[in-house]
Backbone as a printed PyTorch tensor [residue, N CA C, xyz], in Angstrom:
tensor([[[110.9650, 108.5510, 123.0990],
         [110.7580, 109.2510, 121.8420],
         [111.2940, 108.4090, 120.6910]],

        [[110.5790, 108.3820, 119.5760],
         [110.9200, 107.5750, 118.4200],
         [112.0170, 108.2330, 117.6010]],

        [[112.9400, 107.4090, 117.0680],
         [113.9950, 107.9000, 116.1800],
         [113.3690, 108.2090, 114.8210]],

        [[113.3150, 109.4700, 114.4610],
         [112.6290, 109.9100, 113.2430],
         [113.3170, 109.4100, 111.9750]],

        [[114.5940, 109.0890, 112.0360],
         [115.2970, 108.6290, 110.8400],
         [114.9430, 107.1850, 110.4790]],

        [[114.0940, 106.5350, 111.2790],
         [113.6450, 105.1690, 111.0080],
         [112.2160, 105.2430, 110.4860]],

        [[111.9990, 104.7130, 109.2770],
         [110.6550, 104.8320, 108.7010],
         [109.6800, 103.8540, 109.3380]],

        [[108.4310, 104.2650, 109.4080],
         [107.3630, 103.4680, 110.0030],
         [106.8110, 102.4720, 108.9950]],

        [[106.6360, 102.9030, 107.7590],
         [105.9980, 102.0950, 106.7280],
         [107.0370, 101.6100, 105.7200]],

        [[106.8770, 100.3830, 105.2610],
         [107.7950,  99.8520, 104.2550],
         [107.0760,  99.7290, 102.9120]],

        [[107.8520,  99.6600, 101.8490],
         [107.2880,  99.5450, 100.5040],
         [106.4350,  98.2800, 100.4060]],

        [[105.2810,  98.4170,  99.7440],
         [104.3730,  97.2830,  99.5800],
         [103.3490,  97.1370, 100.6860]],

        [[103.4820,  97.8880, 101.7820],
         [102.5220,  97.8160, 102.8830],
         [101.2420,  98.5680, 102.5310]],

        [[100.1170,  98.0340, 102.9790],
         [ 98.8330,  98.7080, 102.8080],
         [ 98.5960,  99.5810, 104.0310]],

        [[ 98.2600, 100.8430, 103.7700],
         [ 98.0160, 101.8150, 104.8370],
         [ 96.7350, 102.5860, 104.5350]],

        [[ 96.2940, 103.3560, 105.5000],
         [ 95.0960, 104.1800, 105.3440],
         [ 95.5020, 105.6460, 105.3440]],

        [[ 94.9520, 106.4180, 104.4050],
         [ 95.1500, 107.8650, 104.4010],
         [ 94.2010, 108.4270, 105.4590]],

        [[ 94.7210, 109.1330, 106.4350],
         [ 93.9200, 109.6090, 107.5770],
         [ 92.7200, 110.4680, 107.1570]],

        [[ 92.9210, 111.4040, 106.2590],
         [ 91.8630, 112.3620, 105.9000],
         [ 90.6940, 111.6940, 105.1820]],

        [[ 90.9950, 110.7850, 104.2540],
         [ 89.9430, 110.1960, 103.4290],
         [ 89.5690, 108.7710, 103.8110]],

        [[ 90.3270, 108.1440, 104.6940],
         [ 90.1320, 106.7420, 105.0980],
         [ 90.2760, 105.7630, 103.9410]],

        [[ 90.9910, 106.1600, 102.8940],
         [ 91.2250, 105.2790, 101.7430],
         [ 92.3790, 104.3350, 102.0310]],

        [[ 92.2330, 103.0940, 101.5820],
         [ 93.3240, 102.1380, 101.6700],
         [ 94.2020, 102.2810, 100.4330]],

        [[ 95.5000, 102.4010, 100.6440],
         [ 96.4630, 102.5320,  99.5570],
         [ 97.6970, 101.6980,  99.8920]],

        [[ 98.5190, 101.4440,  98.8880],
         [ 99.7480, 100.6920,  99.0820],
         [100.9410, 101.6140,  98.8680]],

        [[101.9270, 101.5060,  99.7440],
         [103.1400, 102.3230,  99.6420],
         [103.9460, 101.8650,  98.4410]],

        [[104.2560, 102.7830,  97.5270],
         [105.1210, 102.4810,  96.3840],
         [106.5830, 102.6620,  96.7530]],

        [[106.8900, 103.8180,  97.3390],
         [108.2690, 104.0920,  97.7330],
         [108.2960, 105.1430,  98.8310]],

        [[109.4310, 105.1870,  99.5150],
         [109.6110, 106.1760, 100.5730],
         [110.9100, 106.9270, 100.3320]],

        [[110.9650, 108.1170, 100.9050],
         [112.1470, 108.9550, 100.7320],
         [112.3500, 109.7620, 102.0090]],

        [[113.5780, 109.7490, 102.5270],
         [113.8880, 110.5300, 103.7210],
         [114.1840, 111.9650, 103.3040]],

        [[113.4380, 112.9170, 103.8270],
         [113.6200, 114.3300, 103.5300],
         [114.5080, 114.8980, 104.6360]],

        [[115.7740, 115.0490, 104.3200],
         [116.7780, 115.3870, 105.3210],
         [116.4940, 116.7080, 106.0370]],

        [[116.1710, 117.7590, 105.2880],
         [115.9590, 119.0640, 105.9270],
         [114.6900, 119.1070, 106.7790]],

        [[113.7500, 118.2170, 106.5290],
         [112.5340, 118.1450, 107.3490],
         [112.6330, 117.0410, 108.4030]],

        [[113.6550, 116.2160, 108.2820],
         [113.9250, 115.1310, 109.2310],
         [112.7500, 114.1700, 109.3810]],

        [[112.1620, 113.7740, 108.2470],
         [111.0800, 112.7880, 108.2530],
         [110.9490, 112.1560, 106.8730]],

        [[110.1810, 111.0910, 106.8120],
         [109.9870, 110.3730, 105.5640],
         [108.7510, 110.8740, 104.8190]],

        [[108.8450, 110.8480, 103.5000],
         [107.6710, 111.0640, 102.6630],
         [107.4050, 109.7550, 101.9330]],

        [[106.1430, 109.5230, 101.6210],
         [105.7340, 108.2730, 100.9930],
         [104.9130, 108.5500,  99.7450]],

        [[105.1670, 107.7740,  98.7000],
         [104.3670, 107.8010,  97.4780],
         [103.4980, 106.5500,  97.5060]],

        [[102.2180, 106.7070,  97.1590],
         [101.2790, 105.5800,  97.2210],
         [100.7110, 105.2700,  95.8420]],

        [[100.1570, 104.0710,  95.6910],
         [ 99.6880, 103.5880,  94.3970],
         [ 98.5870, 104.4450,  93.7830]],

        [[ 97.6110, 104.8270,  94.5570],
         [ 96.4550, 105.5460,  94.0160],
         [ 96.7870, 106.9730,  93.5910]],

        [[ 97.7850, 107.5830,  94.2300],
         [ 98.1740, 108.9640,  93.9390],
         [ 99.6850, 109.0430,  93.7260]],

        [[100.2050, 108.4980,  92.6250],
         [101.6590, 108.4280,  92.4320],
         [102.3500, 109.7720,  92.2460]],

        [[101.6190, 110.8210,  91.9300],
         [102.2410, 112.1390,  91.7520],
         [102.1830, 112.9880,  93.0270]],

        [[101.6590, 112.4090,  94.1010],
         [101.5300, 113.1060,  95.3820],
         [102.3250, 112.3400,  96.4260]],

        [[102.8410, 113.0440,  97.4270],
         [103.5090, 112.3390,  98.5230],
         [102.7990, 112.6610,  99.8320]],

        [[102.9630, 111.7710, 100.7770],
         [102.3600, 111.9040, 102.0960],
         [103.4430, 111.7610, 103.1470]],

        [[103.3050, 112.4600, 104.2660],
         [104.2040, 112.2790, 105.3880],
         [103.5990, 111.2530, 106.3420]],

        [[104.4250, 110.7240, 107.2380],
         [103.9780, 109.6540, 108.1480],
         [102.7330, 110.0120, 108.9270]],

        [[102.6330, 111.2520, 109.3650],
         [101.4790, 111.6270, 110.1800],
         [100.1780, 111.6830, 109.3790]],

        [[100.2590, 111.6160, 108.0480],
         [ 99.0710, 111.6190, 107.2040],
         [ 98.5790, 110.2080, 106.8980]],

        [[ 99.3260, 109.2000, 107.3460],
         [ 99.0070, 107.8060, 107.0730],
         [ 98.8530, 107.0440, 108.3780]],

        [[ 98.0680, 105.9560, 108.3250],
         [ 97.8990, 105.0820, 109.4940],
         [ 98.1270, 103.6410, 109.0680]],

        [[ 98.6390, 102.8420, 109.9820],
         [ 98.7620, 101.4060, 109.7160],
         [ 97.3760, 100.8300, 109.5790]],

        [[ 97.2360,  99.8730, 108.6730],
         [ 95.9470,  99.2380, 108.4860],
         [ 95.6680,  98.3110, 109.6690]],

        [[ 94.4560,  98.3470, 110.1680],
         [ 94.1000,  97.5330, 111.3440],
         [ 93.5120,  96.2160, 110.9390]]])
């Protein structure tokens, strides 16, 4: 099992949004302590955040 306190994506990485298949770049990440996971802000949607399960590594 993966340690959830370790983020999968780093700032500046290009990832894909699972729902829309859009390529975006991670601006910043934030660990949400009460949810025990990371949220990510991306370039195309800076006022929205995504959780790890909503993003995929670019292939």
